[in-house]
SEKE-451714 format. One record per atom (N, C-alpha, C, CB): residue in one letter; x, y, z. Coordinates in steps of 0.2 Angstrom, whole numbers, plus 5000, padded with zeros to 4 digits. Glycine has a CB too. Example, Ala and Ser with C-alpha at 12.3 -4.5 7.8 and 13.67 -1.06 7.14 Angstrom:
// residues 2
a506649725039/a506249785039/a506649845039/a505749785045/s506449895035/s506849955036/s506450005039/s507049975029/
***
This chain:
// residues 464
m500449945000/m500050005000/m500450065000/m499550005006/a500350114995/a500750174994/a500550225000/a500650204987/l501050255003/l500950305008/l501250375006/l501350275015/c500950425009/c501150485008/c501750505013/c500550535010/v502350525010/v502850535014/v502850595018/v503450535010/l502350635017/l502250695021/l501850685028/l501950755017/c501350645027/c500950635033/c500950565035/c500250655032/g501150515031/g501150445033/g500550405032/g501350435039/d500050435029/d499350405028/d499350375021/d498750455029/p498950325020/p498850295014/p498650345008/p498350235014/l498850325002/l498550374997/l497950354994/l499050374991/n497650294995/n497050274992/n496450274996/n497150204990/l496450325000/l495850335005/l495350395002/l496050355012/g495450404996/g494950454993/g495150524993/g494350454997/e495750544996/e495950614996/e496350624989/e496450625002/k496350684987/k496650704981/k497350704981/k496350774979/t497750664977/t498450664976/t498750694970/t498650584976/v499350704971/v499750734965/v500450714965/v499650814966/v500750704959/v501450694958/v501750754956/v501450634952/p502150774961/p502550844960/p503050834954/p502950864966/t503150894951/t503650904945/t504350904948/t503450964940/d504850914944/d505550924947/d505550984951/d506050934941/r505251044949/r505151104953/r504851094960/r504851164949/g504251054959/g503851044966/g504250994970/g503151004964/r504650944968/r505050904972/r505550944976/r505450844968/d505850994972/d506451034975/d506151084980/d506751084969/t505551104979/t505151144985/t505051104991/t504551184982/i504851044990/i504651004996/i505350984999/i504350934994/n505850964996/n506450944999/n506751005003/n506950924993/k506751065000/k506951125003/k506651135009/k506951184998/a505951135009/a505551135015/a505751085021/a504851135014/s505951025018/s506150975023/s506750995027/s506250915020/l507251025023/l507851055026/l507751105031/l508351075021/e507251155029/e507151205034/e506751185040/e506651255031/r506351135040/r506051105046/r506451055050/r505451065043/g507051035047/g507450985050/g507250915050/g507451005057/d506850905044/d506550835044/d507050795039/d505850835041/a506850735038/a507250695034/a506850665027/a507550625037/v506450715025/v505950695019/v506350705013/v505350735020/c506350655009/c506650665002/c506250634997/c507350635002/l505850674993/l505450654988/l505750624982/l504950704986/s505550564979/s505950544973/s505450554967/s506050464974/e505750544961/e505450564955/e504850514954/e505950554948/g504250534952/g503650494951/g503250474958/g503850434947/e503450494963/e503150484970/e502650534971/e503650484975/a502050504973/a501450544974/a501350564981/a500850514971/v501050624982/v500850644989/v500150674989/v501350704992/h499850684995/h499250724995/h499350794994/h498950715003/e498850814990/e498850884988/e498850934994/e498350904983/v498450924999/v498450965005/v499050955009/v497850935009/c499350905009/c499950895013/c500550935010/c500150825014/r500550935003/r501050975000/r501051045001/r501050954992/r500351065001/r500251145001/r500451165009/r499451155000/n500251125014/n500351145021/n501151135022/n499951095025/y501451085019/y502151065021/y502551125018/y502351005018/t502451155013/t502851205010/t502651275012/t502851195002/n502151285016/n501851355018/n502351375022/n501251345021/a502551445021/a503151475025/a502851485032/a503351545022/r502251505033/r502051515040/r502051455044/r501251545040/n501851395041/n501851335044/n502551315047/n501551275040/i503051325042/i503751315043/i503951355049/i504151325037/q503751415050/q504051465055/q503651435062/q503851535054/s503051415061/s502751395067/s503051325070/s501951385066/v503251285066/v503551225068/v504251235071/v503651175062/l504651275068/l505251295071/l505151335078/l505651345066/k504651375078/k504651405085/k504451355090/k504051465084/k503951305089/k503751255094/k504451215096/k503251205091/k504751195091/k505351155092/k505851195097/k505751145086/a505951265096/a506351295100/a506151305107/a506451365097/e505451315107/e505151315114/e505251255118/e504451335114/k505151195114/k505251135118/k505951115120/k505051075113/e506451135116/e507151125118/e507351175124/e507551145112/n507051235124/n507251275129/n506951245136/n506951345128/a506251215135/a505951195141/a506351135144/a505251175140/l506551085139/l506951025141/l507651055145/l507150985135/s507951105142/s508651125144/s508451155151/s508951175139/n507951195152/n507851225159/n507651165164/n507351275159/l507251115162/l507151065166/l507751025168/l506651025163/a508151005164/a508750975165/a509251015170/a509150955159/q509251075169/q509651115173/q509351125180/q509751195170/n508751125181/n508451125187/n508551065191/n507651145187/l508451005187/l508550945190/l509350935193/l508450885186/r509750955189/r510450955191/r510650995197/r510950975185/s510251055197/s510451105203/s510051075209/s510151175201/q509551035208/q509151005214/q509650945217/q508450985212/k509850915212/k510250855214/k510950875218/k510550815208/e511250935215/e511750955219/e511650985226/e512151005214/y511051015226/y510851045232/y510650995238/y510251095231/f510350945236/f510150895241/f510750845243/f509450855239/d510950845249/d511450795252/d511150745255/d511950835256/f511150685252/f510750625255/f511150605261/f510750565250/a511850615262/a512150595268/a512050635274/a512950585266/k511850695273/k511750745278/k511050765280/k512150795277/c510550745275/c509950775276/c509450715276/c509750825270/c508850715279/c508450665279/c508050655273/c507850675285/l508050595270/l507750585264/l507050605264/l507750505263/f506650605269/f505950625269/f505750695271/f505550575274/c506050725276/c505950795278/c506450845275/c505850805285/g507050815273/g507550865270/g507950905275/g507250905265/k507750895281/k508150925286/k508750885288/k507750945292/e509150925292/e509850895294/e509750835298/e510250945298/a510150775296/a510050715300/a510750685301/a509650665296/n510950685307/n511650665309/n511650605312/n512050725313/l512050555309/l512050485312/l512350485319/l512350435308/d512850525320/d513250525326/d512950575332/d513950555325/s512450605330/s512150645335/s511750605341/s511650695332/r511850625347/r511550585353/r510850625355/r512050585358/s510750675352/s510150715354/s509750725347/s510250785357/g509050735348/g508650745342/g508350685340/g509050785337/p508050685334/p507650635332/p508150575330/p507250655325/k507950515330/k508350455329/k508450445321/k508050385332/v509150445319/v509250435312/v509550365311/v509850495311/y509350345305/y509550275303/y509850285295/y508950225303/p510350245293/p510550245286/p510150195282/p511250225286/v510150205276/v509750165271/v510250105270/v509550195264/r510050045271/r510549985270/r510349945264/r510549945277/t509749945262/t509549895257/t509149925251/t509149835260/l509249895245/l508849915240/l508149905240/l509149895233/d507849865244/d507149845245/d506849915248/d507049795250/f507249945252/f506950005256/f506750055250/f507550045260/e507150065245/e507050115240/e506350095236/e507650115235/r506350025234/r505750005231/r505050005235/r505849925229/t505149995241/t504550005246/t504350075246/t504749985253/i504850125247/i504650195247/i504350215240/i505250235248/f504550195235/f504250205228/f503550185228/f504650175222/q503350125231/q502650105232/q502250145236/q502650025234/v502550165242/v502150215246/v502050275243/v502550225252/c502450305239/c502350365235/c501750355230/c503050385231/s501750305227/s501150295223/s500550285226/s501250225219/q500550255232/q499950255236/q499750325239/q500050205242/r500250365242/r500050425245/r499750475239/r500650455248/c500150485234/c500050525228/c499850595231/c499350495224/d500250625235/d500150695238/d500850735236/d499950695245/e500850795239/e501450835238/e502050805241/e501250905240/w501950785247/w502550755251/w502850695247/w502350735258/a502350655244/a502550595240/a502950615234/a502050555238/d502750675230/d503050695224/d503750725226/d502650755221/i503850755232/i504550775234/i504950715235/i504450815240/v504750665239/v505150605240/v505350575234/v504850555245/r504850565229/r504950525223/r505450565219/r504250515219/s505450635219/s505950665215/s506650655218/s505850745215/r506750655224/r507350635227/r507650565225/r507350645235/l507150515226/l507350445224/l507550445217/l506750405225/e507250485212/e507450475205/e508150505204/e506950505201/f508450545208/f509150565207/f509650515208/f509250625212/v509550465212/v510050415213/v509750345212/v510250425221/s510250305209/s510050235208/s510250185214/s510350215201/d510550205218/d510750165224/d510850205230/d511450125222/l510350205234/l510350245241/l510850225246/l509650235244/p510950155247/p511450135251/p512150165249/p511550065252/a512350165242/a512950185240/a513050265241/a513050165233/a512450295241/a512450375242/a512450385249/a511850405239/d512450345254/d512550355261/d511850385263/d513150395263/a511350375260/a510750405262/a510450395269/a510150385258/v510150445273/v509950435280/v509250465280/v510450475284/y508950445285/y508250465287/y508050465294/y507750425283/h507650505296/h507350505303/h506850445304/h507050575305/q506850415309/q506350355310/q505650385311/q506550325317/n505550445314/n504950465314/n504650495308/n504950525319/c505050515303/c504850535297/c504650475292/c505450575293/s505050425293/s504950365289/s504250335291/s505450315290/l504150335298/l503450305300/l502850345298/l503450305308/c502950415299/c502350455296/c502250445289/c502550525298/f502850445285/f502750435278/f502450365276/f503450445274/r502550315279/r502350245277/r501550245279/r502750195281/s501450275285/s500750265288/s500250325285/s500750275296/r500550355280/r500150415276/r499950465281/r499450375273/k500350485286/k500250545290/k500550605287/k500450535297/r500450655290/r500750725288/r501450725290/r500350785290/p501850765287/p502550775289/p502650795296/p502950815285/p503050765300/p503150785307/p503450855307/p503650735311/q503250895312/q503550965313/q503950965319/q502951015314/f504650985317/f505150995322/f505151065325/f505850975318/t504951075331/t504951135334/t505651145337/t504451145340/q506151175333/q506751185335/q506951255333/q507251135332/s507351295337/s507651355335/s508351355335/s507451415341/h508651395331/h509451395331/h509751455334/h509651395323/q510251445337/q510651495340/q511351485338/q510651495348/g511551515333/g512251505330/g512151435326/g512751505335/n512651395328/n512651325326/n512351275330/n513351305324/k512051295336/k511851255341/k511051255340/k512051275348/q510751195340/q510051185340/q509751175347/q509951125336/v509251215349/v508951215355/v508251195354/v508951285359/k508051135357/k507351115357/k506851155362/k507251045359/l506251175359/l505851215363/l505351165366/l505451265358/g505051195371/g504551155375/g504851105380/g504051115370/r504351065383/r504651025388/r505050965385/r503950995392/p505650955388/p506050905386/p505750835386/p506750905389/k505850795381/k505650725381/k506150675382/k505250715374/d505950615385/d506450565386/d506450525379/d506150515391/e507050535376/e507150505369/e507050425369/e507850535366/r507350395375/r507250325375/r506550305375/r507650295381/k506050335379/k505450325379/k505050335372/k505050365385/a505250385369/a504950405363/a505150355357/a505150475361/e505750335358/e505950285353/e505650215354/e506750275353/a505550195360/a505150135362/a504450145359/a505150125370/f504150195360/f503450205358/f503450205350/f503150265360/e503950235347/e503950235340/e503950155337/e504550275337/k504350115340/k504450045338/k503750005339/k505050015342/v503450025345/v502749995346/v502250015341/v502450015353/a502250085339/a501850105333/a502050075327/a501850175333/t502650065325/t502850025319/t502549955319/t503650025318/y502649925325/y502449855326/y501649845324/y502549825333/l501249895327/l500549895326/l500349905319/l500249955330/v500749955315/v500549965308/v500749905304/v500950025306/q501249865305/q501449815302/q501049745303/q502249795303/n500749745309/n500249695310/n499549715311/n500549655317/e499349755307/e498649785308/e498149725307/e498549835303/n498249675303/n497749615302/n497649575308/n497949585296/e498149575313/e498049535319/e497649565324/e498749525322/q497349525329/q496949555334/q497449575340/q496449495337/i497649635340/i498049655345/i497749705350/i498649695341/t497849695356/t497549725362/t498049785365/t497349675368/v497749825369/v498249875372/v498749845376/v497749925376/n498549785380/n498949745384/n499549715380/n498549695388/d499349695374/d499949665370/d500449715368/d499549635363/l500249775367/l500649835365/l501049855371/l500249895363/i500749855377/i501149865383/i501749815384/i500749865389/i501549755383/i502049695384/i502549705378/i501749625383/k502349725373/k502849735367/k503349795369/k502549755360/r503049845372/r503449905374/r503949885379/r502949965376/k503849835383/k504349815388/k504949785385/k503949775393/e504849755379/e505449735376/e505949785374/e505249695370/f505749845374/f506149905371/f506349945378/f505849945366/t506049945383/t506249985389/t505849955395/t505950065388/d506149965401/d505949945407/d505349985410/d506549935412/d505250045408/d504750085411/d504050055410/d504850155408/a503650055415/a502950035414/a502450085411/a502750015422/y502050055407/y501450095404/y500850065406/y501550095397/s500350115409/s499750095411/s499250095404/s499450145416/h498650055405/h498150055400/h497950125397/h497650005402/p497750165402/p497550235400/p498050275396/p497250265406/t498650265399/t499250305396/t499350275389/t499850295400/m499350215388/m499450185381/m498950205376/m499550105382/k498350195378/k497750215374/k497750295372/k497150205378/q497950335377/q497950405375/q498550415370/q498150445382/e499150385371/e499650395367/e499550375360/e500350355369/l499150315359/l498950285353/l498450335349/l498650225354/q497950365353/q497550405350/q497850475348/q496950425355/n498350495352/n498650555350/n499050545344/n499050585356/y499350485343/y499850475338/y499450465331/y500250415339/f498950415331/f498550395325/f497950435324/f498450325325/g497750475329/g497050515328/g496450475327/g497250565322/e496050495322/e495450465320/e495550395316/e494950505317/q496150385314/q496250315311/q496150255315/q496950315307/l496250265322/l496250215326/l495650215331/l496950215331/i495450155332/i494850135336/i495050085341/i494150125333/v494750085348/v494950035353/v494250015355/v495350065359/t494149945353/t493449915355/t493549845357/t493049915348/e492949815358/e492949745360/e492849695354/e492349735366/v493249645354/v493149595348/v493249525351/v493649615343/n492849475349/n492949405352/n492949405360/n493649385349/g492649445363/g492649445370/g493249485373/g492549375372/k493649505369/k494249535372/k494149615371/k494949515367/s494349645377/s494249715377/s494849745375/s494049735385/n494849815373/n495349855372/n495749825365/n495849865378/v495349805361/v495649785354/v495849845350/v495249725351/v496449845348/v496649905343/v496549885336/v497349925345/t496149925332/t496049915325/t496049985322/t495349875324/f496249985315/f496250045311/f495550055308/f496850045306/r495350115307/r494750135305/r494850145297/r494350195308/k494450105293/k494450125286/k493750115283/k495050075282/t493550165280/t492850165277/t492850165269/t492450225279/a492350145267/a492350135259/a492350205256/a491650105257/s492050255259/s492150325257/s492850355257/s491650375261/s493250335262/s493950355262/s494350325257/s494250345269/i494250255256/i494650215251/i494450245244/i494450145251/l493850255243/l493650285236/l493950355235/l492950285235/h493950395241/h494250465240/h494950465238/h494150495247/n495350415241/n496050405240/n496150385233/n496350355245/f495650345230/f495750315223/f495650375218/f495250265222/y495150415219/y494950475215/y495450525215/y494250505216/a495850535221/a496350585222/a496950565218/a496450585230/k497050505217/k497650485213/k497550495205/k497850415215/k498050525202/k497950535195/k498550495192/k498050615194/v498250445188/v498750405184/v498550405177/v498750335187/k499050425173/k498850425165/k498950355162/k499250475162/d499450325164/d499650255161/d499150205162/d500350235163/e498950175156/e498350125156/e498450065161/e498250105149/d499050045161/d499249985165/d499250005172/d499949955163/a499550065174/a499550085181/a498850105183/a499950155181/q498450125179/q497750135181/q497350075182/q497350175175/k497450025178/k497149955180/k497449925186/k497349915174/e498049935188/e498349915194/e498049955200/e499149915194/l497950015199/l497650055204/l496950035206/l497750125203/i496550015201/i495849995201/i495849935205/i495549985195/l496349885203/l496349815207/l496549825214/l496849765203/k497049865215/k497249875222/k496649905227/k497849925223/t496249955224/t495749985227/t495149935228/t495450045223/a495049895223/a494549845224/a494749795230/a494349805218/a495349775230/a495649735235/a495549765242/a496349715234/e495649825243/e495649865249/e494949865251/e495949935249/l494449875247/l493749875248/l493549805251/l493349895242/l493749755247/l493549685249/l493849665256/l493849635244/k494449685257/k494749675264/k494449715269/k495549685263/n494249775268/n493849815273/n493149775275/n493649885270/d492849755270/d492249715271/d492349645275/d491849705265/i492949615274/i493049555277/i493249575285/i493649525274/r493549635286/r493649655293/r493049665297/r494149715293/a492549685293/a491849695297/a491449635298/a491449745292/v491649575296/v491349515297/v491349495305/v491649455293/p490849485309/p490949475316/p491349405317/p490249465319/t491749405321/t492249355323/t492149325330/t492949365321/s492249265331/s492249235337/s492549165337/s491549235340/r493149155341/r493449095341/r493249055348/r494249095341/a492749085351/a492549055358/a492148995356/a492149105362/m491848985351/m491448925349/m491548905342/m490648945350/y491548845341/y491648815334/y491048815330/y491948735334/p491048825324/p490348825320/p489948755321/p490448835312/s489348755321/s488948695322/s488948665316/s488248715325/d488648595317/d488648555311/d488048585306/d488448485313/d487548615308/d487148645304/d487448705300/d486548675308/d487848745303/d488248795300/d488648775294/d488548835304/i488948715296/i489448685291/i489048655285/i489848635294/s488548625286/s488148585281/s487648635277/s487748535283/s487448695280/s486948735276/s487348775271/s486748785282/r487048765265/r487248805259/r487148875260/r486948775253/g486548895262/g486348965263/g486748995269/g485548975265/a486948965274/a487248995280/a487949005278/a487248945286/n488248955274/n488948975271/n489049025266/n489248905268/l488449035262/l488549095257/l488449155261/l487949085252/e488049165266/e487849225270/e488549245274/e487249215275/f488949195276/f489549205279/f490049245275/f489949145281/v490049245268/v490449285264/v490149355263/v490449245257/p490549405263/p490249475262/p490049485255/p490849525263/k489549525255/k489149535248/k489649555243/k488649575249/s490149595244/s490549625239/s490949565236/s490949675242/l491249525241/l491649465238/l491149415234/l491949425245/q490549405236/q490049365232/q490049395225/q489349365235/i489949455225/i489849495218/i490449475214/i489749565219/l491049485217/l491649475213/l491749405210/l492249495217/l491549355215/l491649285213/l491149265208/l491649245219/e490549285209/e489949275204/e490049295197/e489349295207/n490449355196/n490549375190/n491149345187/n490649455190/i491649315191/i492149275188/i492049205186/i492749275193/f491549175190/f491449105189/f490949095183/f491149065195/s490949045180/s490449025174/s490048965176/s490849005168/g489448965174/g488948915176/g488348945179/g489248875180/k487748905179/k487148935182/k487248925190/k486648885180/e487448875193/e487448865200/e488148865203/e487148795202/t488348925206/t489048935208/t489048945215/t489348985204/s488548945219/s488448965226/s488948925230/s487748955229/v489048855229/v489548815233/v490248845232/v489448735231/k490448855225/k491048875224/k491248945227/k491148875216/v490748985226/v490749055229/v490849055237/v490149095228/s490549005240/s490548995247/s491248975249/s490048955250/s491448915245/s492148885247/s492748935246/s492148825243/i492748955240/i493349005238/i493249065242/i493349015231/g492749095243/g492649155247/g492849145254/g491849175247/q492649085257/q492949075264/q493649065264/q492549025267/a493949035259/a494649025258/a495049095258/a494848985252/i494749135254/i495049205254/i494949245260/i494749245248/m494449235264/m494349265270/m494849245275/m493649265273/q494849175275/q495349145280/q496049165279/q495349065280/a496249175272/a496949195271/a497049265273/a497049185264/s496549305272/s496549375274/s496649385282/s495949415271/r496249345286/r496249355293/r496449285296/r495549385296/p497049255295/p497149185297/p497049175305/p497849165295/r497249225309/r497149215316/r496549235319/r497749245319/l496049265316/l495449295319/l494849255317/l495349365317/l494849235310/l494249205308/l494249125308/l494149215300/l493749095309/l493649025309/l493149005304/l493648995316/c493248995298/c492748985293/c492448915293/c493048995286/p491748915293/p491448845293/p491648795288/p490748855292/l491748815282/l491948765277/l492648745278/l491848785270/q493048785280/q493748765282/q493848715287/q494148835284/i493548725293/i493548675298/i493148615296/i493348695304/g492548625292/g492148565290/g492548515286/g491548585287/l492848545281/l493248505276/l493848465280/l493548545270/a494148505284/a494748475288/a494548415292/a495048525292/v493948415295/v493648365300/v493448305295/v493048385304/q493148325290/q492948265285/q493548225282/q492548295279/m494048265280/m494648225278/m494948185283/m495148275275/h494948205289/h495148165295/h494748105296/h495148215301/h494148115296/h493748055297/h493748005291/h492948075297/c493848025285/c493847985279/c494547945278/c493648025273/f495047985279/f495747965278/f496247955284/f496148015273/d496047995289/d496547995295/d497248015293/d496447925299/s497348065289/s498048075287/s498248145289/s498048065279/k498748155293/k498948225295/k499248255289/k499448215301/f499648215285/f499948245279/f499448275274/f500348185275/l498948235273/l498448265268/l498148325270/l497848215267/i497948335277/i497648385280/i498048445279/i497348375287/d498648435282/d499148495282/d499348515275/d499848475286/t499348475270/t499448495263/t498848535260/t499548435258/l498248515262/l497648555260/l497748625263/l497048525261/y497948625270/y497948685274/y498448735271/y498148665281/s499048705269/s499548745266/s499348775259/s500248705264/l498848745255/l498548775249/l498048815251/l498348715245/g497748825257/g497248875259/g496548845258/g497348935254/f496548775258/f495848745257/f495448725263/f495848685252/c495848715268/c495548695275/c495948715281/c495448615275/s495648705286/s496048715293/s496648665294/s495548715299/s497048675299/s497648635300/s497448575304/s498148685303/y497948525304/y497848465308/y497748485315/y498348415306/k498148535317/k498148555324/k497448575326/k498648605326/e497148615322/e496448645323/e495948585323/e496348695318/v496048535319/v495648475319/v495648435326/v495848425313/m496248435329/m496348395335/m496048435340/m497048385336/t496048505340/t495748545345/t495048545345/t496048615345/y494748545339/y494048535338/y493748465340/y493848545330/e494048415339/e493848345341/e493848345349/e494248295338/m494348375352/m494448375359/m493848415362/m495148395361/n493748465359/n493148505362/n492448475361/n493148575359/a492448435355/a491848405354/a491748345358/a491848375346/a492248315360/a492148255365/a491948285372/a492848215365/v492248335374/v492148365380/v491348385381/v492548425382/s491148415375/s490448455375/s489948395374/s490448505370/e490148335372/e489648285370/e489148275376/e489948225368/n488548265375/n488048255381/n488048185382/n487348285379/n488348155387/n488348085389/n487948075396/n489048065390/v487448115397/v487048105403/v486648035402/v486548165404/a486648005407/a486347935408/a485547945408/a486547895414/f485247905404/f484547915404/f484147845406/f484347935397/q483547855409/q483147795411/q482547805408/q483247785418/v482247755405/v481547765402/v481047715406/v481447745394/d480547735408/d480047695412/d479747635407/d479447735414/g479747575410/g479547525406/g480047485402/g478947545402/h480647515402/h481247485399/h481847465403/h481447525393/f482147415401/f482747395405/f483347425402/f482847315406/t483747465406/t484447495403/t484947455407/t484447575404/q485447435403/q486047405406/q486647445402/q486047335404/y487147465407/y487747495404/y488347445404/y487947555409/i488647445399/i489247395398/i489847435397/i489147345392/a490347425401/a491047455400/a491547405400/a491147505406/d492147425396/d492647385395/d493247425394/d492547325390/n493847395396/n494447435394/n494847405389/n494947435401/l495347445386/l495747415380/l496447435381/l495447445373/d496947395381/d497647405382/d497947375376/d497847365388/h498347415372/h498647405366/h499447425366/h498247435360/n499847375365/n500547395365/n500747405357/n501047345368/t500847465355/t501047485349/t501747465347/t500947555347/a501847445341/a502547425339/a503047475339/a502547385332/t503347495344/t503847545344/t504547515346/t503747595349/l505147545345/l505747525347/l505847515354/l506247565343/d505647565358/d505747575365/d505147535369/d505847645367/g504647515366/g504147485369/g503647525373/g504347435374/c503747595372/c503347645375/c502747665370/c503647705377/n502447715372/n501847745368/n501247685368/n502047755361/t501147655373/t500547615374/t499947645374/t500647565380/f499347615372/f498747645372/f498247615378/f498347635365/h497947655382/h497447635387/h496847665386/h497747645394/g496247635385/g495647665384/g495147625388/g495447665376/m494547665388/m493947635392/m493347665388/m493947665399/g492947615386/g492347625382/g491647605386/g492347595376/m491147635385/m490447625388/m489947635383/m490347665395/i489447585384/i488847585380/i488247575384/i488847535373/a487647595382/a487047585385/a486547545381/a486747645387/t486347485383/t485847445380/t485147455383/t486047365379/v484647465379/v483947465382/v483447415378/v483647545380/t483147385383/t482647335380/t481947345384/t482847265382/p481347335380/p481347335373/p481647395369/p480547325371/t481747385363/t482047445359/t481647505359/t482247425352/i481947565359/i481647625358/i481947665353/i481547665365/g481547705349/g481847745344/g481947815346/g481347745339/k482547845344/k482747915345/k482947945339/k483347915351/n482547995337/n482748035331/n483348095333/n482148065328/r483548125328/r484048175329/r483848235333/r484248205322/q483148255333/q482948305337/q482848285344/q482248325334/d482648225345/d482648195352/d483348195355/d482248135352/q483848175352/q484448175354/q484648245356/q484948145349/k484548295353/k484748365354/k484348385361/k484548415348/k483748365362/k483448385368/k483748355374/k482648365368/n483948285373/n484248255379/n484948275380/n484148175378/
***
């Protein structure tokens, strides 16, 4: 297919074409030199008539040259500004986040740490994409100046790093300068205590999916300092530090459970606040926002590990489907094919929920499948393999479940008028084949026989 060398479009789309003469070719080639292009028209080669007229127009040529000059000046100024910024910022003496002086050898002031790994840089880049605010733009611009932060001896304040990662505003350092000496204003703080609390706050942020109580944080703080912290003091410090993001409530019968508050409106607000032009980045941002919404709904599911799910809860298709949040149901229903997908939605949905909150949730189908596999195959390897794949509970959980089921079983003796009841008991001693002769089994079993026979349905058994 023949193309117009001036615009690059095909010549057979209905537009009027022309084959320039020798003089016309010279005019086009001369215009190409003035524009700085590499167009060279050969003899007998056709072009669009409109393209030839616009390409050789003197005004159009001047406009193109003017735009090129403006673009080159803008790029030159940008490169110059970037070089000046790079020379101005000293990674070895200034905090990567706040840009203020950070001295590793200083015994007073905020705690300063050096950047030791390349993973630190990748993590901060991800946080910049999540924050998408002015502070994130400043930090990203600094990261783009160097390819290896550890090699540049980059340093940062611990408090600044924590505030940046937890999406808080930059910390304000209330310091005044007298000559070369820095004097802190206000009541002096115990840096050792402040550092211990910073580590506790970092631990809480990193383990937000766990069921952490105020008492757990007090115990954690004792690992960093010997000073005691009361419950009211710790709660007040946490509220002052995290603000409205943190709530202290009762979960699973435990009081003073610390959790982060995230609403659907705040998640969507953060999504619309981020401006991403790249299509792949936009798709990734949508998926991350959807995952955050789903995880927020999973956190809202009432949890209790005080009691195991009943057999009715495990066997009921409707109860298992209701256990899965509506948002997760909608996602899975739109992914799966087929008319009847409720069982798959319940099973895979509960597997996702269990993986999201492994220590807090006890999903009915997870424990139900594990108990069924144990009864059918009595294989620890099989159960733990399915557990590692996320399909059921662990073998240890099955043992705990059966122990509780045996203790809670209603074994109250019964006597029915007009019937003879006899209890028969016997013991069992079995020496297993072991090298040392130990690990013997001793058991006792008891049954009740009733004559004449009486019938008992499932509902009667529950009443008794």
